[in-house]
C-alpha positions in Angstrom: 86.2 -58.2 27.3 83.7 -55.3 26.7 84.2 -54.4 30.3 88.0 -54.2 29.8 87.4 -51.9 26.7 85.2 -49.5 28.6 87.5 -49.3 31.6 90.5 -48.4 29.5 88.9 -46.3 26.8 91.2 -43.3 27.3 94.5 -44.9 28.1 95.8 -46.5 25.0 98.1 -45.2 22.2 97.9 -46.1 18.5 99.8 -49.3 17.5 100.1 -51.2 14.3 97.7 -54.0 14.9 95.2 -53.0 12.3 96.6 -55.7 10.0 95.2 -58.4 12.2 91.7 -56.9 12.1 92.0 -56.5 8.3 93.0 -60.1 8.3 89.7 -61.0 9.9 87.5 -59.1 7.5 89.5 -59.7 4.2 91.0 -63.2 4.5 88.2 -65.1 6.1 85.1 -62.9 5.3 82.5 -61.5 7.6 80.3 -64.2 9.2 76.9 -62.6 9.8 75.3 -65.5 11.7 75.8 -68.9 13.2 76.8 -71.6 10.8 74.2 -74.1 9.7 75.9 -77.3 10.6 73.4 -79.5 8.9 74.4 -78.2 5.5 78.1 -79.0 4.8 80.0 -78.1 1.7 83.1 -79.9 2.9 84.7 -81.5 6.0 88.3 -81.0 7.2 89.5 -83.8 9.4 85.9 -84.4 10.3 85.1 -80.7 11.0 82.3 -79.3 8.8 82.6 -76.3 6.5 79.0 -75.1 6.4 77.0 -73.5 3.6 76.6 -70.3 5.6 80.4 -70.1 6.2 81.1 -70.6 2.5 78.3 -68.2 1.4 79.6 -65.4 3.7 83.2 -65.8 2.6 82.3 -66.0 -1.1 80.0 -62.9 -0.9 82.8 -61.0 0.9 85.3 -61.9 -1.8 82.8 -60.6 -4.5 82.5 -57.3 -2.6 86.2 -57.0 -2.5 86.5 -57.6 -6.2 83.7 -55.1 -6.9 85.6 -52.5 -4.9 88.7 -53.2 -7.0 87.2 -53.6 -10.5 83.9 -51.6 -10.1 81.5 -52.1 -13.0 84.1 -54.1 -14.9 83.5 -57.1 -12.7 81.2 -59.5 -14.5 80.3 -63.2 -14.5 83.1 -64.1 -16.9 85.7 -62.4 -14.7 84.3 -64.1 -11.6 84.6 -67.5 -13.3 88.1 -66.7 -14.6 89.3 -65.8 -11.1 87.7 -69.0 -9.7 86.3 -67.1 -6.8 84.1 -70.1 -5.7 87.2 -72.3 -5.5 89.2 -69.6 -3.7 86.5 -69.1 -1.1 86.3 -72.8 -0.3 90.1 -73.1 -0.1 90.3 -70.1 2.3 87.8 -71.8 4.6 89.6 -75.1 4.4 92.9 -73.4 5.2 91.3 -71.6 8.2 90.0 -74.9 9.6 93.4 -76.5 9.2 95.2 -73.6 10.9 92.9 -73.5 13.9 93.1 -77.3 14.2 96.9 -77.1 14.3 96.8 -74.2 16.7 94.7 -76.3 19.1 97.3 -79.2 18.8 100.0 -76.8 19.8 97.9 -75.3 22.6 98.1 -71.8 21.1 95.7 -69.4 22.8 94.9 -65.6 22.9 94.2 -64.1 26.3 91.4 -61.7 27.0 93.9 -59.0 27.6 95.6 -59.6 24.3 92.3 -59.5 22.5 91.3 -56.3 24.2 94.6 -54.6 23.3 94.3 -55.5 19.7 90.8 -54.0 19.4 91.8 -50.9 21.5 94.7 -50.1 19.2 92.8 -50.4 15.9 92.6 -47.0 14.3 89.1 -47.9 12.8 87.7 -47.8 16.4 89.5 -44.6 17.5 88.6 -40.9 17.7 91.6 -38.6 17.8 93.9 -41.4 18.7 91.8 -42.8 21.5 89.5 -45.8 21.5 85.8 -44.8 21.1 83.3 -47.5 22.2 80.5 -45.8 20.2 82.6 -46.1 17.0 83.4 -49.7 17.9 79.7 -50.5 18.1 78.8 -48.5 15.0 81.5 -50.3 12.9 80.3 -53.7 14.0 76.6 -52.8 13.4 77.4 -51.5 9.9 79.0 -55.0 9.1 76.1 -56.9 10.7 78.3 -58.1 13.6 77.6 -58.4 17.3 80.6 -57.8 19.6 80.6 -61.5 20.5 80.8 -62.5 16.8 83.6 -60.1 16.1 85.6 -61.0 19.1 85.4 -64.7 18.2 86.6 -63.9 14.7 89.4 -61.6 16.0 90.6 -64.2 18.5 90.7 -66.8 15.7 92.7 -64.4 13.5 95.2 -63.6 16.3 95.6 -67.3 17.1 96.4 -68.0 13.4 98.9 -65.1 13.5 100.6 -66.6 16.6 100.8 -69.9 14.8 102.3 -68.2 11.7 104.9 -66.5 13.9 106.0 -69.9 15.3 106.3 -71.4 11.9 108.4 -68.6 10.4 110.3 -67.7 13.6 113.7 -69.0 12.3 113.6 -67.6 8.9 116.7 -65.5 8.2 118.1 -63.6 5.2 121.8 -63.8 4.7 124.1 -61.0 3.6 124.9 -62.9 0.4 121.2 -63.3 -0.5 120.7 -59.5 0.0 123.8 -58.7 -2.2 122.8 -61.2 -4.9 119.3 -59.8 -5.1 120.6 -56.2 -5.2 123.0 -57.0 -8.0 120.4 -59.0 -10.0 117.9 -56.2 -9.7 120.2 -53.2 -10.3 122.7 -54.4 -12.9 122.3 -52.4 -16.1 123.2 -53.4 -19.7 123.4 -51.4 -22.9 123.0 -53.3 -26.2 123.6 -52.7 -29.8 120.9 -54.1 -32.1 119.9 -54.4 -35.7 116.1 -54.6 -36.5 114.9 -56.6 -39.4 111.4 -55.5 -40.5 109.0 -57.2 -42.9 108.2 -53.7 -44.1 111.7 -53.4 -45.5 111.1 -56.4 -47.8 110.3 -55.0 -51.2 109.4 -56.5 -54.6 107.2 -59.2 -53.1 104.9 -60.7 -55.7 103.7 -64.3 -55.2 103.3 -66.3 -58.3 100.1 -68.3 -59.2 101.9 -71.5 -58.4 103.0 -70.2 -54.9 99.5 -69.0 -54.1 98.0 -72.4 -55.2 100.5 -74.3 -53.0 99.9 -71.9 -50.0 96.1 -72.3 -50.4 96.3 -76.1 -50.4 98.2 -76.0 -47.1 96.1 -73.3 -45.5 92.6 -73.8 -47.0 90.9 -74.1 -43.6 91.9 -70.6 -42.8 89.5 -69.4 -45.6 86.6 -71.6 -44.8 83.3 -69.8 -44.9 81.3 -69.2 -41.8 78.1 -71.2 -41.2 75.1 -69.2 -42.0 71.4 -69.4 -41.0 68.1 -68.0 -42.1 65.4 -67.5 -39.4 61.9 -66.5 -38.9 60.7 -64.8 -35.8 57.8 -63.2 -34.0 58.7 -59.9 -32.2 56.4 -58.7 -29.5 57.6 -55.2 -28.3 56.6 -54.1 -24.9 56.3 -50.5 -26.1 53.3 -51.5 -28.3 51.4 -52.3 -25.1 51.9 -49.1 -23.2 48.7 -47.6 -24.5 46.7 -50.7 -23.3 48.2 -50.6 -19.8 45.9 -49.1 -17.2 47.2 -47.7 -13.8 44.9 -46.9 -11.0 45.4 -44.1 -8.4 45.6 -46.8 -5.7 48.5 -48.5 -7.5 50.3 -45.2 -7.8 49.9 -44.4 -4.1 50.9 -47.9 -3.1 54.1 -47.7 -5.3 54.9 -44.3 -3.8 54.6 -45.5 -0.2 56.5 -48.7 -0.8 59.4 -46.9 -2.6 59.4 -43.6 -0.6 63.2 -43.6 -0.5 63.2 -43.1 -4.3 61.5 -39.8 -3.8 63.6 -38.6 -0.9 66.8 -36.7 -1.4 69.0 -36.6 1.7 70.9 -33.5 2.7 74.2 -33.0 0.9 77.1 -30.6 1.2 79.7 -29.3 -1.2 83.0 -28.6 0.5 86.7 -28.2 0.0 89.3 -29.3 2.5 93.0 -29.1 3.4 94.4 -32.3 4.9 97.6 -32.7 6.9 98.2 -36.4 7.3 99.2 -38.0 10.7 100.8 -41.4 10.4 99.2 -44.2 12.5 102.3 -44.7 14.6 103.1 -41.0 14.7 103.2 -40.7 18.5 102.3 -37.6 20.6 105.2 -35.5 19.4 104.4 -35.9 15.7 100.7 -35.4 16.5 101.5 -32.1 18.1 103.7 -31.1 15.1 100.9 -31.8 12.6 98.4 -29.9 14.7 100.7 -26.9 14.8 101.0 -27.1 11.0 97.2 -27.1 10.5 96.8 -24.3 12.9 99.4 -22.3 10.9 97.4 -22.8 7.8 94.2 -21.8 9.6 95.9 -18.6 10.6 96.7 -17.8 7.0 93.0 -18.4 6.1 92.0 -15.9 8.8 94.3 -13.4 7.4 92.4 -13.6 4.1 94.5 -15.9 2.0 92.6 -17.9 -0.7 91.5 -21.3 0.7 92.0 -23.1 -2.7 95.5 -21.7 -3.2 96.4 -22.8 0.4 95.0 -26.3 -0.4 97.2 -26.5 -3.5 100.3 -25.5 -1.5 99.8 -27.4 1.8 97.2 -30.2 1.5 98.3 -33.8 1.4 95.1 -35.0 -0.1 95.1 -36.3 -3.8 92.6 -33.6 -4.7 94.9 -30.7 -3.7 95.5 -29.7 -7.3 91.9 -28.7 -7.7 91.9 -26.6 -4.6 90.8 -29.4 -2.3 87.3 -29.5 -3.8 85.3 -32.6 -2.8 82.1 -31.8 -4.6 78.7 -32.7 -3.2 78.6 -35.6 -0.7 76.1 -37.2 1.7 76.7 -37.6 5.4 77.5 -41.3 5.1 80.1 -40.7 2.3 82.6 -39.2 4.8 84.2 -40.4 8.0 82.2 -39.4 11.1 84.3 -36.6 12.5 84.5 -34.9 9.1 80.8 -35.4 8.3 79.7 -34.2 11.8 81.5 -30.9 11.3 80.7 -30.4 7.6 77.0 -31.0 8.1 76.8 -28.5 11.0 78.3 -25.6 9.0 76.8 -23.0 6.7 77.9 -22.0 3.2 81.1 -19.9 3.3 82.1 -21.1 6.8 85.6 -22.5 7.5 86.1 -24.9 10.3 88.6 -25.1 13.1 90.9 -28.2 12.7 89.0 -31.5 12.7 90.8 -34.8 13.5 89.9 -38.0 11.6 91.8 -41.2 11.2 93.4 -39.7 8.2 94.8 -36.6 9.9 93.9 -33.0 10.5 91.4 -31.2 8.2 90.3 -27.7 7.6 86.9 -27.7 6.0 85.3 -25.0 3.9 81.6 -25.5 3.1 80.7 -24.1 -0.4 77.0 -25.1 -0.7 74.3 -26.9 1.2 71.4 -28.8 -0.3 68.8 -29.5 2.4 66.9 -32.8 2.4 63.8 -32.8 0.3 61.0 -35.2 -0.7 58.7 -35.2 -3.7 55.0 -35.2 -2.9 52.7 -37.9 -4.3 51.4 -35.4 -6.7 54.8 -34.4 -7.9 55.8 -38.1 -8.4 52.6 -39.2 -10.0 53.6 -38.7 -13.6 56.9 -40.6 -13.2 55.2 -43.4 -11.3 52.5 -43.7 -13.9 55.1 -44.1 -16.6 57.0 -46.7 -14.6 53.9 -48.7 -13.8 52.6 -48.5 -17.4 55.9 -49.8 -18.8 55.9 -52.6 -16.2 52.4 -53.6 -17.0 53.1 -53.3 -20.8 56.0 -55.8 -20.4 53.7 -58.2 -18.6 51.0 -57.9 -21.3 53.7 -58.4 -24.0 54.9 -61.5 -22.2 51.4 -62.9 -21.9 50.9 -62.6 -25.7 54.3 -64.2 -26.3 53.4 -67.1 -24.1 50.1 -67.4 -26.0 52.0 -67.7 -29.3 54.5 -70.2 -27.9 51.7 -72.3 -26.4 49.9 -72.4 -29.7 53.1 -73.7 -31.4 53.5 -76.4 -28.8 49.9 -77.4 -29.5 50.6 -77.9 -33.2 50.0 -74.5 -34.8 52.5 -73.3 -37.3 54.4 -70.0 -36.6 52.1 -67.9 -38.8 48.9 -69.2 -37.3 50.2 -68.9 -33.8 51.4 -65.3 -34.3 48.0 -64.4 -35.8 46.3 -65.3 -32.6 47.7 -62.2 -31.0 47.7 -60.1 -34.2 51.5 -60.4 -34.5 53.5 -60.8 -37.7 56.1 -63.3 -38.7 59.3 -61.7 -40.0 62.1 -63.4 -41.9 65.8 -62.7 -42.0 68.3 -63.0 -44.8 71.2 -65.5 -44.3 73.6 -64.3 -41.6 76.5 -65.6 -39.6 77.3 -65.2 -35.9 80.3 -63.0 -36.8 78.0 -60.7 -38.8 74.5 -60.8 -37.2 71.5 -59.5 -39.0 71.2 -55.7 -38.8 68.0 -54.0 -37.6 67.5 -56.3 -34.6 68.3 -55.0 -31.2 70.8 -57.2 -29.4 71.5 -58.9 -32.7 74.4 -61.0 -31.3 72.0 -62.5 -28.7 69.5 -63.2 -31.5 72.2 -64.9 -33.5 73.3 -67.0 -30.6 69.8 -68.3 -30.0 69.2 -69.0 -33.7 72.4 -71.0 -34.1 71.6 -73.0 -31.0 68.3 -74.3 -32.6 68.0 -77.5 -34.6 66.7 -76.9 -38.1 63.0 -76.0 -38.2 62.7 -75.9 -34.4 61.3 -72.9 -32.5 62.8 -71.3 -29.4 61.2 -70.7 -26.1 60.0 -67.1 -25.4 63.2 -65.1 -25.2 63.5 -61.8 -23.4 65.2 -58.9 -25.1 65.6 -55.3 -24.0 62.6 -54.2 -26.2 60.3 -57.1 -25.5 60.1 -60.8 -26.4 61.1 -62.9 -29.4 60.2 -66.4 -30.6 62.7 -67.6 -33.2 62.7 -70.5 -35.7 65.7 -71.8 -37.6 64.6 -72.1 -41.2 67.7 -72.9 -43.3 71.3 -73.5 -42.6 74.4 -73.2 -44.9 77.3 -75.3 -43.7 80.9 -73.9 -43.9 82.9 -74.8 -47.0 86.4 -74.1 -48.4 85.7 -71.8 -51.4 87.5 -71.9 -54.7 90.8 -70.0 -54.7 89.4 -67.5 -57.2 86.8 -66.4 -54.7 89.4 -65.4 -52.1 92.4 -64.8 -54.3 93.0 -61.2 -53.1 92.9 -62.3 -49.4 95.3 -65.2 -50.1 97.6 -63.0 -52.1 97.7 -60.5 -49.2 98.3 -63.2 -46.6 101.0 -64.9 -48.6 102.8 -61.6 -49.4 102.8 -60.8 -45.6 104.3 -64.2 -44.9 106.9 -63.9 -47.6 108.0 -60.5 -46.2 108.2 -62.0 -42.7 110.2 -64.9 -44.0 112.5 -62.5 -45.9 113.1 -60.5 -42.8 113.9 -63.6 -40.8 116.3 -64.9 -43.5 118.2 -61.6 -43.5 118.5 -61.7 -39.7 119.8 -65.3 -39.8 122.3 -64.5 -42.5 123.6 -61.4 -40.6 123.9 -63.4 -37.4 125.7 -66.2 -39.2 128.3 -63.8 -40.6 128.9 -62.2 -37.2 129.3 -65.6 -35.5 131.8 -66.5 -38.1 134.0 -63.5 -37.3 132.5 -60.5 -39.0 132.5 -57.3 -36.9 128.9 -56.4 -35.9 128.9 -52.8 -37.1 131.0 -53.5 -40.2 128.7 -56.3 -41.3 125.6 -54.2 -40.7 127.1 -51.3 -42.8 128.1 -53.7 -45.5 124.5 -55.1 -45.8 122.9 -51.7 -45.5 121.4 -52.2 -42.0 121.3 -49.6 -39.2 123.0 -50.4 -35.9 121.3 -48.7 -32.9 122.1 -48.7 -29.2 119.4 -48.9 -26.5 121.2 -47.1 -23.8 121.4 -48.6 -20.3 118.4 -50.5 -18.8 117.7 -52.9 -15.9 116.1 -56.4 -16.1 112.6 -55.2 -15.3 112.8 -52.0 -17.3 111.3 -51.1 -20.7 114.0 -51.6 -23.3 114.8 -48.0 -24.5 113.6 -47.5 -28.1 111.9 -50.9 -28.2 109.4 -50.9 -25.4 108.6 -53.9 -23.2 110.3 -56.7 -25.1 110.7 -59.4 -22.5 112.6 -61.9 -24.7 115.1 -59.3 -25.8 115.7 -58.0 -22.2 116.2 -61.6 -20.9 118.6 -62.4 -23.8 120.6 -59.2 -23.2 121.4 -60.2 -19.6 122.5 -63.7 -20.6 125.3 -62.4 -22.8 128.6 -62.9 -20.9 130.8 -60.0 -21.9 130.8 -56.9 -24.1 131.2 -57.5 -27.8 129.5 -60.9 -27.7 126.4 -61.5 -29.8 123.3 -63.3 -28.7 123.4 -66.7 -30.4 119.9 -66.6 -31.9 117.6 -64.3 -33.8 115.1 -62.7 -31.4 111.5 -62.1 -32.4 110.0 -58.9 -31.1 106.5 -57.6 -31.2 107.0 -56.3 -34.7 110.5 -57.1 -36.0 113.3 -59.6 -35.7 116.5 -58.6 -33.9 120.1 -59.5 -33.6 121.7 -58.0 -30.5 125.2 -57.7 -29.0 126.3 -56.6 -25.6 127.8 -53.1 -25.6 128.2 -52.6 -21.8 127.3 -54.2 -18.5 127.6 -52.3 -15.1 126.9 -53.7 -11.7 125.5 -51.4 -9.0 127.9 -49.6 -6.7 128.4 -50.2 -3.0 126.7 -46.9 -2.0 123.4 -47.9 -3.7 123.6 -51.3 -2.0 123.9 -49.7 1.5 121.0 -47.4 0.7 118.8 -50.2 -0.4 120.0 -52.9 2.0 117.3 -52.6 4.6 114.4 -52.5 2.1 115.8 -55.6 0.3 116.2 -57.5 3.5 112.6 -56.8 4.5 111.4 -57.8 1.0 113.4 -61.1 0.9 112.3 -61.9 4.5 108.7 -61.4 3.6 109.1 -63.6 0.5 110.8 -66.4 2.5 108.4 -66.3 5.3 105.4 -66.4 2.9 107.0 -69.3 1.0 107.7 -71.3 4.1 104.2 -70.7 5.6 102.6 -71.7 2.3 104.8 -74.8 2.0 103.9 -75.7 5.6 100.1 -75.3 5.0 100.4 -77.4 1.8 102.1 -80.2 3.9 99.4 -80.0 6.6 96.7 -80.1 3.9 98.4 -83.1 2.2 98.4 -85.0 5.6 94.8 -84.1 6.3 91.5 -85.7 5.2 89.5 -83.2 3.2 86.2 -84.1 1.6 84.4 -81.7 -0.6 80.7 -82.4 -1.3 80.5 -84.1 -4.7 79.5 -81.7 -7.4 79.7 -78.6 -5.2 82.2 -76.8 -7.4 81.0 -78.2 -10.7 
């Protein structure tokens, strides 16, 4: 296949097959080596899913999530998203799909494979396949051409299978019309809001509070509390004792030289004229003419930043196209090649990247630099001293812990390293003791200990702790007099809510029995408001995103009718009636018809394919290694 790519490197035009390549990288994950068949995490109809396959897919999914969520991605989110289970399910689906493809004798020819790679924009330079880019992309992803082509062929095979399964899916005119009507019908409602804040003169009696407290006493139960002793061994206290030799400083410098090297960086602005992937030669020429016209204005002395604000199609256009400082690898190759060859103040001729045509103005250049050993010595010394200080602190903490294990009490053990035993007041996990760094962690450890037992050496940001649980106070329901103000506030709030609900129910009952909505509201001193028109998925004007109210509004059959139940919103209770309903007109249907057809077709195709996979999976023998996902 590589021979085919080289021979035809200049003869292909851009086509929309990038999706298949993305399918390889995103759906199945990058496989960086041969699978270890002796380590199976599952079997699919007797075919192994190896540890390596699973690990690569899982790590790829983590990388995708990290791109999406950034620093917000944590262990809790990973567990919530069940990424381990998702990774295994993807691999099982892949095995099943390839097995079914073999049964149906589906294959991808060498020519088809070559064409798909040739037409992928990620491997192109100015619309033409570039073999050097191809090799570089694969190298950056730890792939050999043989590995990638195998993955690509598998992905294309699966896409062929999918095409066969969904081949007969159609969307009827009636389905399109019903969807359009459902999505674009608008209603306008009248409503009366019943707020707890409008309930005045609420004063619970002593009897009412006593009764309420008997029913809800657990709500006021005190929190468990604990009192602890602890030995705190701070790493900072050992910095003065830590000794660092010149040889250690030099060794650290040489082993971490990249920390003291600053690569060349460039600060630049740009103007981008986008070129769609399937633009064709005519559109390509049109866009180049446009960028040349902008360049001519630059040459005539017009301000680059103002031209960027006017013409650029980049999201940063509003700040004059400024990109700030960036390293070579931060940009796509054609852009970086040009920007890093320019001097401050220079403006480039048009540069073509996969995004379109760029004009680049270099603002500033910072040449590569490296700190000498002498320049880095102070910082390295501080780093190594802190590292050694932490080790010394840990050694002393271990000495204390070992003494406790051997029978010494906490005070005697602490004294062996000249440390003190400190004692807390009683505290709860909700209100941890103040004055201790990472006090929530301290509380969690203390509450996990049996009474009078001592923890292992626990690492904190500032050093090491050894904690002992001394006394515990179990939770109790206090006497009413101890929480009377809280009970009074809670009961008053409940009574106001109950009053608002009672008013809403009485109003709705009167309207259902024949009273006119607006007249009854005026009679009772309530205000009738109209939302104005809104669609099913819209925010309800004046009320915000009130899903229950919106759903109820579209269920009312005709104008003038009232919803048969009181609706609870985020803050108030509501009684609503339909003021007006309007279906979308024929012109809007014709304008949206094609888009709706495509959307419904995709939905039906996906649903059918997922149903088919589920059926295949149900008829297959799938064994997951016991305990693997526990």
